[in-house]
N, C-alpha and C positions, 0 to 999 in steps of 0.2 A: 456320788455327791452331785448336787445341782449348783449352778452358778446363776445368780440373779443380780439385779441392779436397783438402786434407789435414785430416781430422777426427781430432784427437788423442784417444786413448782415456781421457778423464778423467771421463766421466759414467757413472753407473750406467745400465744399459740401460733400466730402466723409469722413470728420472728424467731423461730428456732424451736419452740416447744413441740410442735407436731413432728418435726424432723427427728427429734431425739427418740420419741416413742416408736416411730417407724424403724429407726436404726437399731433400737434395742431388739426388736423382733428379728431383723435381718442378721444381727450378730449371734442370734441363737440363745439369748438369755432365757432362763426358765420362767422368771417372773420379773416384771418391772413394777416396783413399788413407788409410792410417793408419801411424803410426810403429811399427816393430817393435823395441821396447826393453823392458827390465825396469823402467826408470824413465828420466826424462830431465830433466837440468839443474834448472831452477827448479821443476819439477813433482815433484821427487823425494820430497818430504814430503807429497804429497797423493795423491788417488786416481789410479790408473793401471792399466789392464786389458790383458790379453794381445791381441796383434794377430790371431792366427788365430781364436780364438773370437769376437772382435768382428766380423771379416769374415764368418765363417760366419753369425752372427746377422744381419748386414747383408744377406747374400745371401737370407735368408728373408723379408725385408720389402721387397725391391726386385725389379724385373723386368728393367730395361734398363741401368742404369748399370754401368760396369765398376768393379771393386774391386781394390785392390792395396796393397802395402806400399811405404813410402818411409822407410827401406829396411831390409831384412833383412841380417844380417851373420853371419860366423862367430863373433862374440864369445861367443854362447851357443847357437849352432845347430850341429847335425851334419847333413851332407847326407842321410843315410839317413832319419832321422826327419822332417826337413823335407820331403823328397820325398813321403813318405806323407801328411803333412798337406796339402801343396799339391794332390796328386791328389784328395784328398777334398774340399777346398775348391772346386777347379775343377768337380768333379762336382755338388756342392750348388748352385753358382751357375749351372750350365748353361753353363760355358765363358766366364765373365766376369772371370777373374782375371789380373792382371799382377803378376809378382814384381819389385819394385824390390830390387836387391841391391847391397851395397857391402862394402868391406873392413873396416868398423868403425873404431872409434877408442878413445880413452881414456875414463875415466869409470866409472860404476857397472857398466855392462854388462861391462866388461873385467875386473872383479875379483869379481863377484857369485858366481861358482862356486868361488871360493877360489884362483884362479890368479894368478900375477904378471902384471901388464900386459905384453902383447906389445910388442916394439919395432915401429916402422914397417916395418922390413924383414920381420919375422916376419908381421905382418898381411898384407903384400903376398904373401909366400910362401904363406900359408894360402889367401888369396883365389885365387891362381893355381891351386891344387889343388881348392879347393871348387867353383868354377864349372864346370869341365869334368866333375867327378864328378856334380854335380847335373844337368847336362845329360844325362848317360848314364842316371841313375836315372829321369829323367822321360820317356825315350824308349825304354828297353829293358825287357823283361819281367823279366830277371834280370841282376844286375850283381855281379861279383866284382872286387875292386880292392884292392891294397895300396900305399899311398903313404907319404910321410913323416909326414903329419899325420892322414890319414883312411884307414880301411880298411873293407871290407865283404865278406861272403861270401854269395853267392847272395841278395842283397837282391831281393825280389820286389815288383814294382809293377804288378800286373795289375788293372784293364784299361788303365792309363795315363790320360793327360789327355783330357778332352773336346776341347780344342783340340789340333790336330795340326800338327806332330809333338809339340809340347808347348806349355804356356802360355808367353807371351812373357816374356823377361827385359828389364828396364830397368836397365842397369848404371851405377851411380854411380861416376865416376872422373874424375880430373884428371891423374894421373901417367901416365908412358908404359906401365907394365905394365898398369894398369887399363884404359887406353884400348885396348890391344891385346885385352884380354878383351872389351871392349864391341864392338870391331870384329868379333871372331870369333863371339861367342855372343849378342850383344845384338840385340833387335828395337828397342830404344830406348837412349838414353844420357841420364843424369841429372847435373845439376850444380846447386850452390847458389851458384856464383860463386867468387871468389877470397877465401878466409877472411882473408888478410892485409889486405884492404881493408875489412873489416867495421867496424872502429872509426873509422879516420881517412881512409879513401879517399873518393873522389868518385864520383858516378854515371858521369862520363865515364871515369874510370879503370876502373870496373867493366865498362863496355861494352867497353873495349879488352881487358881481361883475358879476358872471355868470347869475344871475337872470336878471341883467341889459342887458347883451349881448343877452339873449333870447328875451327880450322885444324889443330890437333894430332890431333883425331879424324879429320879427313879424311886426314891422313898415315897414321894407323894403319889406316884402312880400305883405303887404297891398298896398303899393305904386305900386307894380308890378301887382296888381290884382290877387294875389295868396293867397291861404290859407296856413298859416305857418305849419299847421298840415300835409301838403303834404311832407314836408322835414323831413328826419331823422336828429336827433341832436346828434352828436358824441362828446364825451369827451375823449381826449387822456390824460390819467393820467400820473403822474410823474412830473408835472410842477406847481402844486398848493401847498400852504403852507403845507398841510398834505400829501405831495407827496409819502411818504413811507408807510403811514398808511393802505391803502387798502389791502396791501399784508402782513400785520402783522399777520392776523388771518382771519378765515372765518367770525367771528362776525364783525370784523373791516370792512371787505369788504361789508357785508350786510348793515351795518350802512351807509357807504360811498355811496354805490349805491342807497340806499333808499332815502337819502337826495337829490341826484342829479336826481333821477327819478321824484321827486316832482317838480323839476324845468322844467321838460319837456324833459329831455334827454332820448333818446331811445336806445343808444348804449354806452357802456363803453369799452375802450380799455386799456388793461393791458400789460405792457412790459414783454416779456419773460425774466426771470431772467438771468443776466450776472454777474458772480462772480467778486468781486473787482471793481465794477463800481457803478455809480449812480443808476443802475437798479438791484443791488444785492437783492436777496430775497430767502427765503427757497423754494426749488423746490417742496417739499411735500405740503406745504401750498398753493403754486400756483396751483398745480394740483387739490387739494381739492376744491379750489374756482372755478376752471374751471368746475368741475363735479357737485358741489352742490350749488354754489353761487346763481344762479338764482332761484332755487327751494326754498332756504331759504328765498330769497327776496319776493317770492310770498306769 
């Protein structure tokens, strides 16, 4: 199992931002992700910086740790411009980028460009067109395409990604259409659990729901003629009923990670602590988990 972190882009680079990314590498995290939003929930009225510039800066102050988004979505992204940014970021980082990508949801991102919020069906329809087109843009030198939602004429992306045939996709999905996209295009699959259990569910119900999601992913892979073991299975913590427990202590983390490893998860992502927020945690406990958690789990 791998242990990664999500560093929300809430700090000015020279006032703590740079130090967090460097420290993430020093602590031995496999990947440091950040959210790709224009703003997010309780952080909407405070500082919030762009994902791609933040990751580019992080690439310049680190050497080994992988970098990525959790997650990018079509809410305010277009495949053509996103592909150009990702190829550039992959080059700057020396091939250390993973694209976490999902269908998006409601909220500020969904309306910031002046559009009406898309229905769940339209989000799924757009995602089903977005991912295959992005795959082509990252693997072909020139792409012409006319679809229902996205079009491009001779979009050039030379020299392509450092990682071949392209940088990996970590597809966030729980519904059947999204899981089919993960099975076909993903190198990893991402979930936050069952949102219906967030407020009133139990840890046991969450584990059962996640077991069901993993089973559905296996079915989607079988339908695509692919072995589900080829995909990494990533759990972004903080959204299950026991959301705060993994960071209460080293023992609590080991128990949490062990139960989810048994479900087939290969990567656990912990939020970097942010005081006075949903992601508040003891910095010393967090660092101890980063340095000792996987060893204790073994």
